[in-house]
C-alpha positions as CSV (number, residue, x, y, z in Angstrom):
1,M,0.0,0.0,0.0
2,G,2.8,2.5,0.9
3,V,1.8,6.1,1.7
4,K,-2.0,6.3,2.0
5,G,-3.7,8.7,-0.3
6,F,-0.6,9.6,-2.4
7,F,-1.8,8.2,-5.7
8,N,-4.9,10.5,-5.4
9,E,-2.6,13.5,-4.9
10,C,-0.4,12.8,-8.0
11,K,-3.0,11.7,-10.6
12,A,-1.6,14.4,-13.0
13,A,1.8,12.7,-12.8
14,A,0.6,9.5,-14.5
15,E,0.9,8.6,-18.1
16,V,-1.9,6.2,-18.9
17,C,-1.1,3.5,-21.5
18,T,-0.7,-0.2,-22.0
19,L,2.5,-1.9,-21.0
20,K,3.0,-3.0,-24.6
21,E,2.7,0.6,-25.9
22,Y,5.2,2.0,-23.4
23,A,7.7,-0.8,-23.9
24,V,7.6,-0.7,-27.7
25,K,8.1,3.1,-27.7
26,H,10.7,3.3,-24.9
27,G,12.3,-0.2,-25.1
28,Y,12.0,-1.7,-28.6
29,E,12.2,1.4,-30.8
30,T,15.1,2.9,-28.7
31,N,16.9,-0.5,-28.7
32,N,17.2,-0.4,-24.9
33,R,20.3,-2.3,-23.6
34,N,20.7,-3.6,-27.2
35,W,17.9,-6.0,-26.4
36,R,15.0,-3.9,-27.7
37,S,13.2,-4.5,-24.4
38,L,12.6,-3.0,-21.0
39,V,13.9,-4.9,-18.0
40,L,11.3,-4.7,-15.2
41,G,11.1,-6.0,-11.7
42,V,7.7,-7.2,-10.5
43,D,6.6,-7.0,-6.9
44,A,5.4,-10.7,-6.8
45,N,3.6,-10.7,-3.5
46,N,1.7,-7.5,-4.5
47,L,0.7,-9.1,-7.8
48,L,-0.5,-12.3,-6.2
49,D,-2.5,-10.4,-3.6
50,M,-4.2,-8.6,-6.4
51,C,-5.0,-11.9,-8.1
52,R,-6.5,-13.3,-4.8
53,G,-8.6,-10.1,-4.4
54,A,-9.8,-10.3,-8.0
55,S,-10.8,-14.0,-7.5
56,K,-12.8,-13.2,-4.4
57,A,-14.5,-10.2,-6.1
58,L,-15.7,-12.6,-8.9
59,Q,-17.1,-15.0,-6.4
60,V,-19.0,-12.2,-4.5
61,K,-20.4,-10.8,-7.8
62,S,-21.3,-14.4,-9.0
63,I,-20.0,-13.5,-12.5
64,H,-17.9,-16.6,-13.0
65,S,-15.4,-18.4,-10.9
66,A,-11.7,-18.0,-11.5
67,S,-9.0,-19.0,-9.1
68,A,-6.2,-16.7,-8.2
69,L,-3.8,-18.9,-10.1
70,E,-6.0,-18.7,-13.3
71,I,-6.0,-14.9,-13.0
72,F,-2.2,-15.0,-12.5
73,F,-1.8,-17.2,-15.6
74,K,-4.0,-14.8,-17.6
75,T,-1.8,-11.9,-16.4
76,L,1.3,-13.6,-17.6
77,C,-0.3,-14.2,-21.0
78,L,-1.0,-10.5,-21.4
79,L,2.4,-9.5,-20.1
80,S,3.9,-11.6,-22.9
81,A,2.6,-9.3,-25.5
82,A,5.0,-6.6,-24.4
83,P,8.8,-6.4,-25.2
84,V,9.8,-6.8,-21.5
85,S,12.1,-9.0,-19.6
86,L,10.7,-9.6,-16.1
87,L,12.2,-10.4,-12.7
88,F,9.6,-11.4,-10.1
89,V,10.8,-10.5,-6.6
90,F,9.2,-12.2,-3.6
91,D,9.3,-11.0,0.0
92,G,11.8,-12.9,2.1
93,P,11.7,-14.3,5.7
94,N,13.0,-11.1,7.2
95,R,10.0,-9.0,6.1
96,P,8.3,-6.9,8.8
97,K,5.9,-8.7,11.0
98,I,3.9,-5.5,11.8
99,K,2.8,-2.7,9.6
100,R,0.8,0.4,10.7
101,G,0.5,-1.2,14.1
102,V,-1.2,-4.3,12.7
103,K,0.3,-7.8,12.6
104,V,1.0,-8.8,9.0
105,I,-0.1,-12.2,7.8
106,T,3.2,-13.7,6.5
107,D,2.2,-17.3,6.0
108,N,0.6,-16.7,2.6
109,D,-0.7,-19.6,0.6
110,P,2.4,-21.7,0.0
111,V,0.7,-23.8,-2.7
112,L,-0.3,-20.7,-4.7
113,Y,3.3,-19.4,-4.5
114,R,4.8,-22.6,-5.6
115,Q,2.4,-22.9,-8.5
116,A,3.0,-19.3,-9.5
117,L,6.7,-19.9,-9.5
118,K,6.3,-22.8,-11.9
119,F,4.3,-20.6,-14.3
120,I,6.9,-17.8,-14.0
121,R,9.6,-20.3,-15.1
122,A,7.4,-21.7,-17.9
123,F,6.9,-18.2,-19.4
124,S,10.8,-17.9,-19.3
125,Y,10.8,-15.1,-16.8
126,R,13.1,-14.9,-13.8
127,S,12.4,-14.9,-10.1
128,T,14.3,-14.3,-6.8
129,M,13.5,-13.8,-3.1
130,A,14.6,-10.7,-1.2
131,P,16.1,-11.0,2.3
132,G,13.2,-8.9,3.6
133,E,10.6,-6.9,1.7
134,A,10.8,-7.0,-2.1
135,D,10.6,-3.1,-2.2
136,C,14.2,-2.6,-1.0
137,L,15.7,-5.1,-3.3
138,L,13.8,-3.7,-6.3
139,A,14.9,-0.2,-5.4
140,A,18.5,-1.4,-5.1
141,L,18.4,-3.2,-8.4
142,A,16.9,-0.1,-10.1
143,K,19.5,2.2,-8.5
144,N,22.3,0.0,-9.9
145,K,20.5,-0.2,-13.3
146,V,20.0,-3.9,-13.2
147,I,16.3,-3.2,-14.0
148,D,14.7,-0.2,-15.7
149,G,11.6,0.0,-13.5
150,V,9.0,-1.9,-11.5
151,I,5.4,-3.2,-11.8
152,S,3.6,-2.7,-8.5
153,D,0.5,-1.2,-6.9
154,D,2.6,0.0,-3.9
155,S,3.3,3.7,-3.8
156,D,6.5,3.1,-1.8
157,M,8.1,2.4,-5.2
158,I,7.8,6.1,-6.0
159,F,9.1,7.1,-2.6
160,L,12.1,4.8,-2.9
161,G,13.2,6.7,-6.0
162,I,12.6,4.0,-8.6
163,P,12.9,5.6,-12.0
164,L,9.9,4.0,-13.7
165,V,6.8,2.6,-11.9
166,F,3.9,0.9,-13.6
167,R,0.7,0.8,-11.6
168,K,-2.1,-1.4,-13.0
169,L,-5.5,0.2,-13.6
170,R,-8.5,-1.9,-12.9
171,G,-10.5,-1.6,-16.1
172,P,-13.4,-3.6,-17.5
173,N,-11.5,-4.8,-20.6
174,S,-9.2,-7.6,-19.5
175,K,-7.7,-7.8,-23.0
176,D,-6.3,-4.3,-22.8
177,I,-4.8,-3.8,-19.3
178,R,-3.8,-0.2,-18.9
179,Y,-1.2,1.2,-16.5
180,Q,-0.4,4.5,-14.8
181,V,3.3,5.2,-15.5
182,Y,5.2,7.4,-13.0
183,T,8.7,8.8,-13.3
184,P,10.5,11.0,-10.8
185,K,10.2,14.0,-13.2
186,S,6.5,13.5,-13.8
187,V,5.9,13.2,-10.0
188,Q,7.9,16.4,-9.3
189,D,6.2,18.3,-12.1
190,A,2.7,17.3,-10.7
191,T,3.4,17.7,-7.0
192,G,6.5,19.8,-6.7
193,L,8.1,17.1,-4.6
194,T,11.8,16.4,-5.0
195,R,13.4,13.1,-3.8
196,G,13.9,14.6,-0.4
197,G,10.4,16.1,-0.4
198,L,9.0,12.6,-1.1
199,V,10.9,11.1,1.9
200,L,9.7,13.9,4.2
201,T,6.1,13.4,3.0
202,A,6.2,9.7,3.8
203,L,7.7,10.3,7.2
204,L,5.2,13.0,8.2
205,S,2.0,11.4,6.9
206,G,2.9,7.8,7.8
207,S,3.4,4.7,5.8
208,D,3.6,0.9,6.2
209,H,6.8,1.5,8.2
210,D,5.8,4.2,10.6
211,D,2.6,6.0,11.8
212,G,4.1,9.4,11.0
213,V,3.0,12.5,13.0
214,D,-0.4,12.3,14.6
215,G,-2.9,14.5,12.7
216,C,-0.6,15.2,9.7
217,G,-2.5,14.0,6.6
218,I,-1.1,13.6,3.1
219,K,-2.1,17.1,2.0
220,T,-0.5,18.8,5.0
221,A,2.7,16.7,4.5
222,I,2.9,17.6,0.9
223,D,2.5,21.3,1.7
224,I,5.3,21.2,4.2
225,A,7.6,19.1,2.0
226,K,7.0,21.1,-1.1
227,N,7.4,24.6,0.3
228,T,10.4,24.1,2.5
229,A,13.9,22.8,1.9
230,L,13.6,20.5,4.9
231,G,13.2,17.3,2.8
232,E,16.5,17.8,0.9
233,E,18.3,18.6,4.2
234,L,17.0,15.4,5.8
235,L,18.1,13.4,2.7
236,E,21.5,14.9,2.9
237,Y,22.0,14.1,6.6
238,A,20.6,10.6,6.3
239,S,23.0,9.9,3.3
240,L,26.0,11.6,4.8
241,Y,25.8,10.1,8.3
242,A,24.4,6.6,7.4
243,E,27.3,4.9,9.2
244,T,27.7,7.4,12.1
245,P,24.4,7.4,14.0
246,D,25.7,9.8,16.7
247,Y,26.4,12.5,14.1
248,L,23.0,11.8,12.5
249,D,21.2,12.3,15.8
250,E,23.1,15.6,16.4
251,S,22.2,16.9,13.0
252,L,18.6,15.8,13.4
253,D,18.2,17.8,16.6
254,A,18.9,21.1,14.8
255,W,16.8,19.9,11.8
256,R,13.8,19.2,14.0
257,N,14.0,22.7,15.6
258,S,14.0,24.2,12.1
259,L,11.0,22.1,11.2
260,R,9.0,23.1,14.2
261,L,9.9,26.8,13.6
262,Q,8.9,26.8,10.0
263,I,5.6,25.0,10.3
264,S,4.6,27.0,13.4
265,F,5.3,30.5,12.1
266,N,5.7,30.1,8.4
267,P,8.5,32.8,8.3
268,R,8.9,32.7,4.5
269,G,5.2,32.8,3.8
270,K,5.3,29.8,1.4
271,L,3.1,27.4,3.4
272,N,-0.6,27.4,2.8
273,K,-1.2,27.9,6.5
274,H,0.5,27.6,9.9
275,Y,0.6,24.2,11.6
276,P,1.3,24.9,15.4
277,T,-0.5,21.7,16.5
278,I,1.6,19.5,14.2
279,S,4.7,21.3,15.5
280,E,3.8,20.4,19.1
281,R,3.5,16.7,18.2
282,I,6.9,16.4,16.6
283,T,8.9,14.5,19.3
284,A,12.6,13.7,19.6
285,R,11.8,10.3,18.0
286,F,10.9,12.0,14.7
287,P,11.8,10.9,12.2
288,D,11.6,7.2,13.0
289,R,15.1,5.8,12.2
290,K,13.9,2.5,10.7
291,A,11.5,4.3,8.4
292,L,14.3,6.8,7.4
293,R,16.7,3.9,6.6
294,F,14.0,2.2,4.6
295,Y,13.5,5.2,2.3
296,V,17.1,6.4,2.1
297,N,19.6,3.8,3.2
298,Y,18.2,0.6,1.8
299,P,20.8,-2.1,1.4
300,P,22.8,-2.5,-1.8
301,P,22.1,-5.3,-4.3
302,V,22.9,-8.8,-3.2
303,P,26.5,-9.8,-3.7
304,G,27.5,-11.8,-6.7
305,T,26.6,-11.5,-10.4
306,L,23.0,-11.6,-11.4
307,P,22.3,-13.6,-14.5
308,S,21.7,-11.8,-17.8
309,M,18.3,-10.3,-18.0
310,E,18.3,-10.7,-21.8
311,P,14.7,-11.6,-22.9
312,R,14.0,-15.2,-23.6
313,L,11.3,-16.9,-25.7
314,L,8.2,-18.3,-24.2
315,A,8.7,-22.0,-23.4
316,I,5.3,-23.1,-24.8
317,S,5.6,-26.8,-24.1
318,T,6.4,-26.0,-20.4
319,V,3.4,-23.8,-20.2
320,V,1.2,-26.6,-21.6
321,S,2.8,-29.1,-19.1
322,A,2.1,-26.7,-16.2
323,C,-1.6,-26.2,-17.3
324,R,-2.0,-30.0,-17.4
325,E,-0.6,-30.4,-13.9
326,M,-2.2,-27.5,-12.1
327,F,-5.4,-26.9,-13.9
328,K,-6.0,-30.5,-15.1
329,W,-6.9,-29.2,-18.5
330,T,-7.3,-31.6,-21.4
331,D,-5.6,-30.7,-24.7
332,N,-9.0,-29.8,-26.3
333,H,-9.9,-27.6,-23.3
334,M,-6.5,-26.0,-23.4
335,L,-6.8,-25.2,-27.1
336,R,-10.1,-23.4,-26.3
337,R,-8.7,-21.5,-23.3
338,F,-5.5,-20.5,-25.1
339,K,-7.5,-19.1,-28.0
340,G,-8.7,-16.2,-25.9
341,S,-5.9,-15.9,-23.4
342,G,-3.4,-14.2,-25.6
343,I,-0.7,-16.8,-25.2
344,W,-0.3,-17.5,-28.9
345,E,0.0,-13.8,-29.6
346,G,2.5,-13.5,-26.8
347,A,4.6,-16.4,-28.1
348,L,4.7,-14.9,-31.6
349,L,5.4,-11.3,-30.5
350,R,8.2,-12.4,-28.2
351,L,9.7,-14.1,-31.2
352,L,9.5,-10.9,-33.2
353,Y,10.9,-8.9,-30.3
354,S,13.9,-11.2,-29.8
355,P,17.4,-9.7,-30.2
356,R,18.5,-13.0,-31.7
357,L,15.7,-13.0,-34.3
358,Y,16.6,-13.5,-38.0
359,Y,14.3,-13.4,-41.0
360,D,14.6,-15.9,-43.9
361,K,13.3,-14.0,-46.9
362,P,12.9,-16.9,-49.3
363,S,10.5,-18.7,-46.9
364,H,9.0,-15.5,-45.4
365,S,9.7,-16.9,-41.9
366,F,11.2,-15.6,-38.6
367,H,13.6,-17.8,-36.7
368,E,15.3,-18.2,-33.4
369,G,16.7,-21.7,-32.9
370,V,13.9,-24.3,-33.5
371,F,11.3,-21.6,-32.8
372,Q,10.1,-20.3,-36.1
373,A,6.9,-18.7,-37.6
374,G,6.2,-17.9,-41.2
375,F,3.8,-15.2,-42.2
376,V,1.2,-15.8,-44.8
377,K,0.0,-12.3,-45.5
378,T,-0.3,-8.8,-44.1
379,S,-3.2,-6.5,-44.3
380,P,-2.6,-3.5,-46.5
381,K,-4.5,-1.3,-44.0
382,H,-2.9,-0.3,-40.7
383,Q,-4.8,0.5,-37.5
384,F,-4.0,2.1,-34.2
385,R,-4.3,-0.6,-31.5
386,G,-3.5,0.3,-27.9
387,G,-1.7,3.5,-28.9
388,L,0.5,1.8,-31.6
389,R,0.2,1.8,-35.3
390,C,-0.2,-1.9,-36.2
391,A,-0.3,-4.2,-39.1
392,R,-2.5,-7.3,-39.1
393,V,-0.2,-10.2,-39.8
394,T,-1.3,-13.8,-40.4
395,F,1.2,-16.4,-39.3
396,C,1.5,-20.1,-40.0
397,M,1.4,-21.9,-36.6
398,E,2.6,-25.4,-37.5
399,T,6.0,-25.2,-35.9
400,L,4.7,-23.4,-32.8
401,T,1.9,-25.9,-32.4
402,A,4.3,-28.8,-32.7
403,L,6.6,-27.3,-30.1
404,S,3.6,-27.0,-27.7
405,D,3.2,-30.8,-27.4
406,L,-0.6,-30.3,-27.8
407,E,-2.6,-32.9,-29.7
408,V,-4.4,-30.8,-32.3
409,P,-7.6,-32.2,-33.9
410,R,-7.5,-32.7,-37.7
411,G,-8.9,-29.8,-39.6
412,T,-7.8,-27.2,-37.0
413,S,-6.6,-24.1,-38.7
414,M,-2.8,-23.5,-38.5
415,K,-3.1,-19.8,-39.1
416,R,-3.4,-17.0,-36.7
417,A,-3.8,-13.3,-37.3
418,V,-2.0,-11.0,-34.8
419,W,-1.8,-7.2,-34.6
420,V,1.9,-6.4,-34.8
421,P,3.3,-2.9,-34.1
422,L,4.4,-1.6,-37.5
423,S,7.8,-0.5,-36.2
424,V,8.4,-4.1,-34.8
425,F,7.4,-5.8,-38.0
426,Q,9.7,-3.5,-40.1
427,V,12.7,-4.2,-37.9
428,A,11.9,-7.9,-37.7
429,K,11.9,-8.2,-41.5
430,A,15.3,-6.5,-41.7
431,S,16.8,-8.9,-39.1
432,K,19.8,-10.9,-40.3
433,P,21.4,-14.0,-38.7
434,L,24.0,-13.4,-36.0
435,P,27.5,-14.8,-36.8
436,S,26.8,-17.8,-34.5
437,Q,23.4,-18.6,-36.1
438,Q,22.6,-20.8,-39.1
439,P,19.3,-20.5,-41.0
440,A,18.3,-24.1,-40.5
441,V,19.0,-25.5,-37.1
442,N,17.5,-28.7,-35.8
443,E,18.4,-28.3,-32.1
444,P,17.2,-25.9,-29.4
445,G,18.3,-22.4,-29.7
446,A,20.3,-20.6,-27.0
447,N,17.2,-18.8,-25.6
448,Y,14.6,-21.6,-26.0
449,I,14.6,-23.1,-22.6
450,D,12.4,-25.9,-21.4
451,I,12.5,-25.6,-17.7
452,D,12.0,-28.7,-15.5
453,S,9.2,-28.1,-13.1
454,D,11.0,-29.8,-10.2
455,S,14.6,-30.4,-9.3
456,E,16.6,-32.2,-6.6
457,E,17.5,-28.9,-5.1
458,E,13.9,-27.9,-4.7
459,D,13.0,-31.3,-3.2
460,A,15.7,-30.6,-0.6
461,G,13.9,-27.4,0.3
462,Y,16.8,-25.0,-0.3
463,V,19.2,-23.9,-2.9
464,E,22.7,-22.4,-2.9
465,S,22.9,-19.4,-5.2
466,P,25.3,-16.5,-5.7
467,H,22.8,-14.5,-3.5
468,Y,21.1,-16.5,-0.8
469,K,20.9,-19.9,0.7
470,V,17.2,-20.3,1.5
471,D,16.0,-23.0,3.8
472,F,12.3,-22.3,3.4
473,G,9.2,-24.2,2.5
474,I,9.0,-22.6,-0.9
475,L,12.0,-21.9,-3.0
476,Y,12.4,-18.6,-4.8
477,V,15.8,-18.1,-6.5
478,V,17.0,-16.3,-9.6
479,H,16.8,-18.3,-12.8
């Protein structure tokens, strides 16, 4: 949740668009990281909580039943349509046990988490577990440019200084999920809050990590943080004296006196009003040291080298295997469910987005390893779909269907029309084989990974990685 009410105060800061639209414009067309993709972290616990909430809402409304895992699967299908490489970060065993004075339920459904992890792997995304809350690890990874941004509904991501935050909007059309996109510049332009101002706002109004100052709401906190330099001063002290708490306490004594003076008497006349009552409630314990460390001095990334976040193709056969195991779907039922889920579109688009893609002009087909798709025709008319100018391209699905390990009834059409962003299609058709690639390979490509759903290490309940040794009922490690 983060800082209560903040999203309502910074509506003007949000750019509303689909993830696919933003990632194509700012990742694919700019050739981000030479991968033509954005690299995003996902607050996994936050996303699974949203899936559980959506499942309960459907049951209450009696529309139709869908488990949290089915909603999570559908979300992964839709995410696959965007040129993004995803790292799902789960909360770890050292996460806080109490937030806002309320005991946090930390024993979340272990079965759901284990099943979700299998689907994350099947979609060829990566996952890891933070030592404590996922927020701090995501912020550290963003600060060190391991990831470009974060997908989360938690406003703390903005206060932690993450350069790109995607907040999912709850709309009626599940085929076109839209996001509010926040950047530090857009937030500052809309609210007037600098990085230091954001930190002071969170500490004054309260968050998941501290109750703040009694009686100081979000509007009051923003007024104080925006119209004084106190936030930047606090940020400077917290950064400068992070390793010397005695010097920090001494600096904060003078800083608190300045805070009380400015909000009581408004000597510069910049505040909307005087706040003498708030001033009286500022004690020597303000700001809370743990909350200050959370927003300013979060730990650096885990030691060791993270694996390459280069985008990988969707492992369709592993997705099929996971659906058989966890949903008990038959092949016929799976074919019907896949038709409207977006998974085929996602598999084809991720092939076109691939930095290792090459186009074989004589056969009109796109290749990466054994993964290939030929296009039959393109519509001469282009349309704007989800903010992007797109061409309707009809693909031959024979190879993809064969890779899926699905038994397809005779007479089933092996063609599928997909709306492909025009910029993507033009670049894809100009793709040439890399020096290490050959046009006709008969063995798996470097990025086509069929991940085993279980391993001996998982059965043992822990794994040794460059980052953590986790002896924990559920295993979350970087893949």
